[in-house]
C-alpha positions as CSV (number, residue, x, y, z in Angstrom):
1,M,0.0,0.0,0.0
2,L,1.3,3.4,-0.9
3,K,1.2,6.1,1.7
4,S,1.6,9.8,1.2
5,I,4.6,11.6,2.7
6,V,3.1,15.0,3.6
7,S,6.2,16.6,5.1
8,L,9.7,16.0,6.5
9,L,9.1,13.9,9.7
10,T,10.6,15.2,12.9
11,L,13.3,12.8,13.9
12,A,14.3,12.0,17.5
13,S,17.6,13.4,18.8
14,L,20.2,10.7,18.1
15,A,23.7,10.0,19.5
16,F,26.3,9.5,16.9
17,A,29.5,7.4,17.3
18,A,32.6,8.2,15.3
19,P,33.0,6.0,12.1
20,S,35.3,3.0,12.5
21,S,38.7,3.6,10.9
22,S,39.2,-0.1,10.2
23,L,36.1,-2.0,9.1
24,E,36.4,-5.7,8.7
25,K,35.5,-7.6,5.6
26,R,31.9,-7.8,4.5
27,L,29.9,-10.1,6.8
28,E,27.9,-13.0,5.4
29,F,24.5,-13.6,7.0
30,S,21.1,-14.9,6.0
31,G,18.9,-12.2,4.4
32,P,19.7,-8.7,3.1
33,H,20.1,-7.2,6.5
34,P,21.3,-8.3,10.0
35,P,18.7,-8.9,12.7
36,G,17.8,-5.7,14.5
37,F,18.0,-3.4,11.5
38,N,14.9,-1.4,10.6
39,I,13.7,1.9,9.3
40,T,12.4,4.2,12.1
41,S,11.4,7.3,10.2
42,L,11.1,8.7,6.7
43,G,10.7,12.1,5.3
44,V,11.1,14.1,2.0
45,L,11.6,17.8,1.4
46,G,12.3,19.8,-1.7
47,T,10.9,21.4,-4.9
48,G,10.8,17.9,-6.5
49,C,8.7,16.4,-3.8
50,P,6.2,19.0,-2.5
51,P,3.5,17.9,-0.1
52,G,1.1,15.4,-1.7
53,S,3.4,14.4,-4.5
54,A,5.5,11.7,-2.9
55,Y,4.4,8.3,-1.7
56,Y,6.1,5.3,-0.1
57,S,5.6,1.6,0.4
58,I,7.4,-0.3,3.2
59,N,7.7,-4.0,3.8
60,P,6.3,-5.5,7.0
61,D,9.6,-5.8,8.9
62,K,10.5,-2.2,8.0
63,T,13.8,-3.0,6.3
64,T,13.0,-1.9,2.7
65,V,11.2,1.2,1.4
66,K,10.3,2.5,-2.1
67,V,9.5,6.1,-2.6
68,E,7.5,7.2,-5.7
69,F,7.1,10.7,-7.1
70,S,4.5,12.5,-9.2
71,G,6.2,15.9,-9.4
72,F,9.9,15.3,-9.6
73,I,10.4,16.8,-13.1
74,A,12.8,19.3,-14.5
75,E,12.2,20.9,-17.9
76,A,13.6,23.6,-20.2
77,G,12.5,25.2,-23.4
78,P,10.6,28.1,-25.0
79,G,7.9,29.3,-22.6
80,I,9.1,27.3,-19.7
81,A,10.0,29.2,-16.5
82,I,13.6,29.1,-15.3
83,R,12.5,27.8,-11.9
84,N,11.4,24.6,-13.6
85,N,15.0,23.9,-15.0
86,R,16.0,22.3,-11.7
87,K,14.1,20.2,-9.1
88,A,15.6,18.7,-6.0
89,C,14.4,16.3,-3.2
90,Q,16.1,15.2,0.0
91,L,15.1,11.8,1.3
92,T,15.8,11.4,5.0
93,L,15.8,7.9,6.5
94,G,16.1,7.2,10.3
95,V,17.5,3.7,10.8
96,S,18.2,1.5,13.7
97,V,21.6,-0.3,13.4
98,P,22.4,-3.4,15.5
99,A,25.4,-3.5,17.7
100,G,28.6,-4.5,16.0
101,F,27.5,-3.5,12.5
102,A,27.9,-0.6,10.1
103,F,26.6,-0.1,6.6
104,G,27.2,1.9,3.4
105,V,25.0,2.6,0.4
106,D,26.0,0.0,-2.2
107,T,23.5,0.7,-5.0
108,V,20.5,2.9,-5.4
109,D,17.8,2.0,-7.9
110,Y,16.4,5.1,-9.6
111,R,13.6,5.1,-12.2
112,G,12.3,7.8,-14.5
113,D,12.1,9.0,-18.0
114,Y,13.3,11.7,-20.3
115,Q,12.9,13.3,-23.7
116,L,15.5,15.8,-24.9
117,G,15.6,17.8,-28.1
118,S,18.7,18.4,-30.1
119,G,21.4,20.1,-27.9
120,V,19.3,19.9,-24.7
121,T,21.2,18.5,-21.7
122,A,19.8,16.7,-18.7
123,S,21.7,15.9,-15.5
124,H,21.0,13.9,-12.4
125,Q,23.2,14.2,-9.3
126,T,22.8,12.6,-5.8
127,F,24.7,13.2,-2.6
128,Y,24.7,10.6,0.2
129,Y,25.7,11.3,3.8
130,F,25.0,10.4,7.4
131,Q,23.8,13.0,9.9
132,G,26.7,14.4,11.8
133,Q,29.4,13.3,9.4
134,L,31.3,15.6,7.0
135,V,32.2,12.9,4.4
136,Q,29.7,12.4,1.6
137,A,29.5,10.3,-1.6
138,T,28.4,11.7,-4.9
139,A,27.1,10.1,-8.1
140,S,26.1,11.9,-11.3
141,S,24.8,11.2,-14.8
142,T,24.5,13.5,-17.9
143,I,22.4,12.9,-21.0
144,I,22.7,15.0,-24.2
145,G,19.9,15.2,-26.7
146,P,18.5,14.3,-29.1
147,A,17.6,11.4,-26.8
148,S,14.5,9.8,-25.2
149,S,13.8,6.9,-22.9
150,G,10.6,5.7,-21.1
151,D,12.7,3.8,-18.6
152,Y,15.6,5.9,-17.2
153,N,17.8,3.8,-14.9
154,P,21.3,5.2,-14.6
155,G,23.0,2.2,-13.0
156,P,26.8,3.0,-12.9
157,P,28.0,5.5,-11.6
158,F,25.1,5.2,-9.2
159,D,26.4,1.8,-8.1
160,L,28.6,2.9,-5.2
161,A,31.5,1.3,-3.4
162,S,30.3,2.2,0.1
163,T,32.5,5.2,0.2
164,V,30.4,6.6,3.1
165,T,29.9,4.3,6.1
166,S,27.4,4.7,9.0
167,P,28.5,5.1,12.6
168,C,29.1,1.7,14.2
169,G,26.1,0.0,16.0
170,V,24.0,3.1,16.7
171,S,20.8,4.6,15.3
172,T,21.6,7.1,12.6
173,V,20.0,9.2,9.8
174,L,20.9,8.6,6.2
175,N,20.3,11.6,3.9
176,I,19.9,11.1,0.1
177,N,19.8,14.5,-1.7
178,S,19.0,14.2,-5.4
179,D,18.5,16.8,-8.1
180,V,17.6,16.8,-11.8
181,R,18.4,19.6,-14.2
182,V,17.7,20.4,-17.8
183,S,19.4,23.1,-19.9
184,N,18.7,24.2,-23.5
185,S,21.4,26.9,-23.5
186,A,23.1,25.2,-26.5
187,N,19.8,25.4,-28.5
188,K,17.3,27.9,-27.3
189,T,14.6,26.7,-29.7
190,A,14.7,23.1,-28.4
191,S,13.0,21.7,-25.3
192,G,13.2,18.7,-23.0
193,Y,12.5,17.2,-19.6
194,I,13.8,14.5,-17.2
195,S,11.6,13.1,-14.5
196,M,12.3,10.9,-11.5
197,T,9.5,8.5,-10.7
198,S,10.9,6.3,-8.0
199,I,13.8,5.6,-5.7
200,L,14.6,2.3,-4.0
201,P,17.5,3.4,-1.7
202,L,18.1,0.5,0.7
203,N,20.5,-1.7,-1.2
204,L,23.2,-1.8,1.5
205,Q,26.6,-3.3,2.1
206,W,27.0,-4.4,5.7
207,R,30.3,-4.8,7.6
208,T,31.3,-5.7,11.1
209,C,32.9,-3.0,13.2
């Protein structure tokens, strides 16, 4: 069942441990997540996900969530306001992490579509970081028209190598800040758009710490 995300949820104050400087090899266990991991809160905020335009579905054990959008669209062209050239949305996930474990974002599954006239450029960029940490990971993709696709799924470089790791064994907040942009500066008579329709963010790489 899809549920509407009406605003950024207020998250409880959390204590953050310093990230481990020497994580061990990836741990093998049954299932995608170790016992004790779950999502404790979820929120969205931004021009690409105004109230009433973002929805989520979460599995019964609260370990996987999918967020869908109806207004995460950037466009450019004759008659299109400049404010529509860029749209952004920050997804905030509160997570409970079991003792002795840390995780990083391994892959993020984005879905969308685009249609770009000749010379029109679309870009998609995402920053990943944990609350209270300065280190962040970045992934980006650029498409130059003429081009179109009804099933945008960037894949690499959005397949990350866990360059950002959560604090060890404590509850934390994962921020995923995404934006899409379209520019027709190379051909003012052309137009185009790119839209983000869904994000499945919790493909994680777990390690002991």
